[in-house]
VONUFI-206143 format. One record per atom (N, C-alpha, C): x, y, z; residue in one letter. Coordinates in steps of 0.2 Angstrom, whole numbers, plus 5000, padded with zeros to 4 digits. Example, Ala and Ser with C-alpha at 12.3 -4.5 7.8 and 13.67 -1.06 7.14 Angstrom:
REM residues 2
506649725039A/506249785039A/506649845039A/506449895035S/506849955036S/506450005039S/
//
This chain:
REM residues 326
628253735320M/627853715313M/627153685315M/626653705312T/626053685313T/625953615310T/625353575312S/625253515309S/625153515302S/624753575300S/624653585293S/625253595289S/625753635291E/626353645288E/626753575287E/626753545293L/627153475293L/626853425288L/626153425287S/625853385282S/626053405275S/626053475274N/626253495267N/626953475266N/627353485271K/628053465270K/628153395268K/627753355271R/627853275270R/627553265263R/627053295261Q/626753285255Q/627253305249Q/627553365250G/628053385246G/628653345245G/628853315251S/629453265251S/629253205247S/628653175248A/628453115245A/628353125237A/628153185235F/628053205228F/628753205225F/629253235229A/629853245226A/630253175225A/630153135230R/630353065229R/630053025223R/629453035222L/629053005217L/629353025210L/629453095210R/629653125204R/630353095202R/630753095207A/631453065207A/631452995204A/631052955207D/630952885205D/630752875198D/630252925196Y/630052925189Y/630552935184Y/630952995186K/631453015181K/632052965181K/632152925186A/632652875186A/632452815181A/631852815179T/631652755174T/631652785167T/631852845166L/631952875159L/632652865157L/632752855150K/633452845147K/633852905148K/633652955146S/633953025146S/633453075143S/633553135146M/633053195143M/633353205136M/633953195134D/634153205127D/633853165122D/633653105124T/633353055119T/632653045120T/632353075125E/631553065126E/631153105121E/630653085118E/630253115114E/629653155118E/629453215115H/628953255119H/628253215120H/628053175115I/627453135116I/627553085121I/628153055121D/628253005126D/628253035133D/628553085134L/628653115141L/627953145143L/627553165138A/626853185140A/626353135142A/626453075138F/625953025138F/626252955140F/626652925136Y/626852855137Y/627252845143Y/627752885144R/628152875150R/627752875157R/627352925158P/626952925164P/626552865165P/626152845159I/625752785160I/626252715160I/626752715157G/627252665158G/627552655165G/627652715168Y/627852705175Y/627352675179Y/626752695178V/626252665182V/626152585181V/626252565175W/626252495173W/626852465177W/627452495176A/628052465179A/627952455187A/627752505190V/627652505197V/627152445199V/626652435195I/626152385196I/626452315195I/626852315190A/627252245188A/627752235193A/628052285196K/628552265201K/628252235207K/627652265209K/627352245215K/627052165214K/626852155208L/626652085206L/627152035205L/627852065204G/628352015203G/628452005196G/628152035191A/628252025184A/628852055181A/629152015176T/629752035173T/629652085167T/630252125166P/630152165159P/629952115153P/630252065153N/630152015147N/629351995147N/629051985152A/628351965153A/627952025150A/628152085152I/627752145149I/627852145142I/628452135139T/628552135132T/628152085128T/628152025131I/627751975128I/626951995128I/626752025133A/626052045133A/625952095128A/626452145127S/626352195122S/626252165115S/626652105114I/626552075107I/625852055106I/625552025110F/624852005109F/624352065108F/624452115112L/624052175111L/624152205104L/624852205102G/624952235095G/624652195090G/624652125090I/624352085086I/623552095085I/623252105091G/622552125092G/622452185088G/622852235088A/622752295085A/622752285077A/623252245075G/623352235068G/622652195065G/622452145069V/621852115067V/621252165066V/621152205071A/620652255071A/620652305065A/621252315062F/621352365057F/621152325050F/621052265050Y/620852225044Y/620152245042Y/619752265047Y/619052275046Y/618952345044Y/618552365038P/618352425036P/617852455040P/617952455047N/617352485051N/617752525056N/617452595057L/617852645061L/617852625068L/617252595071A/617252575078A/617752525079A/617852475075I/618352415076I/619052445076I/619152495071N/619752525070N/619952565076N/619452595079L/619652635085L/619852595091L/619552535091I/619752485096I/620452465095I/620652455088G/621352435086G/621852485088G/621652555087M/622052605089M/622152605097M/621652595101A/621752595108A/622152535110A/622152475107L/622552415108L/623252435106L/623452465101L/624052485099L/624452535104L/624052585106V/624252635111V/624352595118V/623952545120W/624052505126W/624752465125W/624852435119A/625452395118A/626052435118A/626052505116N/626652545116N/626752565124N/626152575128S/626252595135S/626652535138S/626452475136F/626852415139F/627552415137F/627652435130D/628352435128D/628752485131D/628452545134S/628752595138S/628952565145S/628452525147A/628452505154A/629052455155A/629152405150D/629652355151D/630352385152D/630452435148G/631152475149G/631152505156G/630652545157Q/630652575164Q/630652525170Q/630352465169L/630352415174L/631152395175L/631452385169A/632152355169A/632552405172A/632452475171R/632952525174R/632752525182R/632152515183M/631852525190M/632152465195M/632252405192T/632452345195T/633152325193T/633452365189Q/634152345186Q/634152275183Q/633552255180N/633552185177N/633552195170N/634252195168Y/634352205160Y/634652145158Y/634452135151S/634752075148S/634752085140S/635152055137R/635152055130R/634552025127R/634351975130L/633651945127L/633151995128L/633152035133G/632552085134G/632652135128G/633252155126R/633352205121R/633052175114R/633252105113I/633052075107I/632252065107I/631952045112L/631252045113L/630952115112L/631252165114D/630952225114D/630952255106D/631452235103G/631452255096G/630952205092G/630952145094L/630452095090L/629752115091L/629552145097S/628852155098S/628652205093S/628952255092G/628752305087G/628752275080G/629152235078D/629152205072D/628552165071D/628352125076V/627752085076V/627152125075V/627052175079W/626552225078W/626452245071W/626952275068F/626852305062F/626852255056F/627152195057A/627052145052A/626252125052A/625952115057T/625252105058T/624852155054T/625052225056I/624652275053I/624752285046I/625352265043Y/625452265036Y/625052215032Y/625052155035V/624652105032V/623852125032V/623652145038A/622952165038A/622752225033A/623252275032I/623052325027I/623052295020I/623552255019C/623552225012C/622852185011C/622652145015L/622052105014L/621452145014L/621452205018R/620852245018R/620852285011R/621452315009E/621352345003E/621252304997E/621452244997N/621252194991N/620552174992N/620152184997M/619452174998M/619052234997M/619252294998T/618852354998T/619052404992T/619652404990S/619852454985S/619852424978S/619452454973E/619452434966E/620052424963E/620552474964F/621152474961F/621552414963F/621652404970F/622052354972F/621652284971F/621052284970M/620752214969M/620952204961M/621052254957A/621252234950A/621952224950A/622352254954H/623052244954H/623352224961H/623152164963T/623252134969T/623952134972T/624452124967W/625152124969W/625452194971W/625152244969V/625352314970V/625452324978V/624852314981I/624852334989I/625352284992I/625452224990W/625952184993W/626652204992W/626852224986V/627452254985V/627652314989V/627152354990M/627152414994M/627252395001M/626952345004A/626952325010A/627652295012A/627952255008V/628552225009V/629152275009V/629052315004T/629552375003T/629552415009T/628952435011A/628852475017A/629152445023A/628952375024G/629252345030G/629952335030G/630352325025L/631052325025L/631352395026L/631052445024C/631252515025C/631152535033C/630552505035H/630352515042H/630952485047H/631152425045A/631652395049A/632252435049A/632452455043K/633052495043K/633052565046K/632452595046Q/632352655049Q/632452645057Q/632052595059A/632052585067A/632752565069A/633152525065A/633852505067A/634252565067A/634252615062M/634752665062M/634552715068M/633852725069A/633652775075A/633952745081A/633852675082D/634152645088D/634952655089D/635252645083C/635952655083C/636252725085C/635852775083Y/636052845084Y/635952865091Y/635352835094R/635152845101R/635652815105R/635852755104Q/636352715108Q/637052745108Q/637252775102I/637952805102I/637952875106I/637352905106H/637252965109H/637252955117H/636952905119L/636952885126L/637552865128L/637952825124Y/638652805126Y/639052855128Y/639052915124F/639552965125F/639253015131F/638553005132L/638253045137L/638353015144L/638152945144K/638152915151K/638652855151K/639052845146G/639552785147G/639252715145G/639652665146E/639352595144E/638752575148E/638752595155D/638152575159D/637452605157D/637552665153G/636952705151G/636752685144G/637052645141S/636952635134S/636952555132S/636552535127E/636552465125E/636952455118E/637452495117L/637852495111L/638252435111L/638252395105E/638552335105E/639052345099E/639552295098N/639952285092N/639952215090N/639952205083S/639852145080S/640452095082S/641052115083F/641652075085F/641452035091F/641252075097A/641052045103A/640451995102A/640052015098L/639451975097L/639551905094L/640051915089K/640251845085K/640651805090K/641051835094K/641451795099K/640951755103K/640451795106K/639951755110K/639551705106K/639351715100L/639051675096L/639451605095L/640051615094A/640451555093A/640551515099A/640451545105S/640551505111S/639851465112S/639351475109L/638751435110L/638651375106L/638351325108S/638151265104S/637451265102S/637351245096W/636651235093W/636251185097W/636651135099S/636351075103S/636151095110S/636551135113K/636451145120K/636151215121K/636251265117N/635951335117N/635651355111N/635151315109F/634851325103F/634451395102F/634051405107W/633651475107W/634051535108W/634551525113Q/635051585114Q/635451595108Q/635651545105K/636051555099K/635651585093K/635051555092L/634651585087L/634451655088L/634251675094S/634151745095S/634751795094S/635351765096L/635951805096L/636151805089L/636051755085S/636151765077S/635851815074S/635151825076F/634751885073F/635051945075F/635251955082Y/635452015084Y/636152035082Y/636551985081T/637251995078T/637152025070T/636651995067N/636552015060N/636252085060N/635852105065Y/635552175066Y/636152225067Y/636652205071T/637152245073T/637652255067T/637752205063L/638152205057L/637852255052L/637152255051Q/636852295047Q/636952365049Q/636852385055Q/636952455058Q/637752475056Q/638152435058E/638852445056E/639052455049E/638752415045A/638852425037A/638552495035A/638052515038T/637752585036T/638152645039T/638552635043T/638852685047T/639652685047T/639952675041P/640652675041P/641052725044P/640852785044A/641152845047A/641152835055A/640552815057L/640452805064L/640952745067L/640952695063Q/641452635065Q/642152665065Q/642352705060E/643052725060E/643152775066E/642652815068L/642752855074L/642852805080L/642452755081R/642552705086R/643252675086R/643452655081R/644152625080R/644652675082R/644652735080T/645052795081T/645152805089T/644552805092L/644452815099L/644852765103L/644752695101A/645052645104A/645752645103A/646052665097E/646752665096E/647052725101E/646652775101R/646952835105R/646952825112R/646352805115F/646252805122F/646152735125F/646252685121G/646152615124G/645452585123G/644952635123S/644252615122S/643852685121S/643252685117A/642852745116A/642652775123A/642552725128N/642252745134N/642752785138N/643352785136K/643852825140K/644052895136K/643652905132A/643752975128A/643653035133A/644053085132P/644053145137P/643353175137P/643253205143Q/642553235144Q/642453285138Q/642953325137S/642853375131S/642653345125S/642853295123F/642653255117F/641953235118F/641753205123R/641153175124R/640553235124R/640753295127D/640353355127D/640253375120D/640753385116A/640753405110A/640353365105A/640453295106F/640053255102F/639253255103F/639153255110R/638453265112R/638153325109R/638453375109K/638153445106K/638053435099K/638453405095K/638353395088K/637753345087K/637753285091S/637253235090S/636553255092S/636553295097L/635853305100L/635353335095L/635453375090P/634953395086P/634653335082P/635053285081L/634853225077L/634353185081L/634353195087M/633853145092M/633153155090M/632953215088K/632253225086K/632053185080K/632553175075Y/632453135069Y/632353065071Y/632753035076T/632752965078T/632052955081T/631753005085N/631152995088N/630552995082N/630653035077I/630153035072I/630152965068I/630752935068L/630752875064L/630552815069L/630452825075S/630152775080S/629452765080S/629152765085F/628452745085F/627852795084F/627952855088N/627452895089N/627152935082N/627652965078W/627452995072W/627252945067W/627552885067R/627352835062R/626652815064R/626452805070T/625752785072T/625252835071T/625452905071I/624952955070I/624852955062I/625352945058A/625152935051A/624752875050A/624852815053L/624452755052L/623752775054L/623652805060F/622952825062F/622552865057F/622952915055C/622652965050C/622452925044C/622852885041S/622652845035S/622052795036S/621952775042L/621352735044L/620752775044L/620852835048L/620252875048L/620052905041L/620452915037L/620352935030L/620052875026L/620052815028E/619852755025E/620352745019E/620952765019M/621452745014M/622152725017M/622052665020P/622652635024P/623352635020P/623252625013W/623852625009W/624252685009W/623952745012L/624352805013L/624852795018L/624752755022Y/625352745027Y/625952715024Y/625852665019F/626452645016F/626852695012F/626452745009A/626752795005A/627152845010A/626852855016F/627152895021F/627852865023F/627852805024E/628552765026E/629052775020E/628752755014L/629252755008L/629452825006L/629052875007V/629352935004V/629552985010V/629152995015V/629353045020V/629853015025V/629752955028L/630252925033L/630852905030L/630852885023N/631452865020N/631952925018N/631552975017G/631953045015G/632253065022G/631953065027L/632153085034L/632753035036L/632752975034L/633252925036L/633852945032L/633852955026V/634452975022V/634753035024V/634353085026M/634653145028M/634953135035M/634653095039M/634953085046M/635653045046M/635652995041V/636252955040V/636853005038V/636653035033L/637153085030L/637453135035L/637053165039R/637253215043R/637653185049R/637453125051H/637853085057H/638553065054H/638553045048E/639153015045E/639653075045E/639453135043R/639853195042R/640053215049R/639653215054I/639853235061I/640453185063I/640353115062C/640853075064C/641553085060C/641553095053R/642153115050R/642453175052R/642153225054N/642453285057N/642753265064N/642453225068F/642753215074F/643353165073F/643353115069T/643853075067T/644453115065T/644353165061K/644953205058K/645253245064K/644753275069A/644953315074A/645453265079A/645253205080L/645653165084L/646353145081L/646353135075K/646953125071K/647453185071K/647153245071D/647453305071D/647753325078D/647553285083G/647753295090G/647353345094G/646753365092K/646353415095K/646053395102K/646053325103Y/645753295109Y/646253245112Y/
//
């Protein structure tokens, strides 16, 4: 083998290792969104590698993303395209950090429930800031909203509540899909019973911040469970039949994954990317209120369809289990 061939072989081997290391930081190809794979995940991987070398933790990256997201929201207050473009760049930067924290956690095996709570909180803080900025901006620039100040605030609060529900259910369906695809180690699926038990073991005087964050997270999980009665019945049936859902036979896991997979594209639409595209378009059109309309009409319609379809899938699998088909 010539020196040139040896060099090419080494380069190919190094590239293969890099590619393998990068893929190991992804949750799964089933649940990854095309825009993320083409843009945010590669950038997030670079940030994660830098953070690992600097000794930064995933939670530190998440906290940094919160400040970037707040900066984006402040920039959207101004009816100035140049400042709005800076805000868009800050929001993209914040989301690349949001990608990086999870990739770093998988790279270093540094997982924690606090990290998951912070990760969810970061997006809430970004968009809470953005909603307030849009309301103040519309009340300052729009004749209609200046005359009817309360309208934009009602839209914002309603859209914010819907946003929280959309994000929670998208997360729930991704986690149950990952649970049957990769098992407990590959999913962050929780149940309220275990969380309540953990919460009861903590003291407000000795574990104030931990108990406070876990209280919010338990309520978050309870809301997910309340919206998915058929899914919870399926989980109970699996536990009764096999001892735990994690011990379900591979044939069941494969069949559930096949039915669940088409819904993953809807969970991605309800997450960051398409929501942000709608936000950026509304800002470029100088009609930020259109973003609230998009959340209230388009994303809520998608949410209802997704929940109904997933619940039907779960009812069918519960019936199949009770009929002894698995």
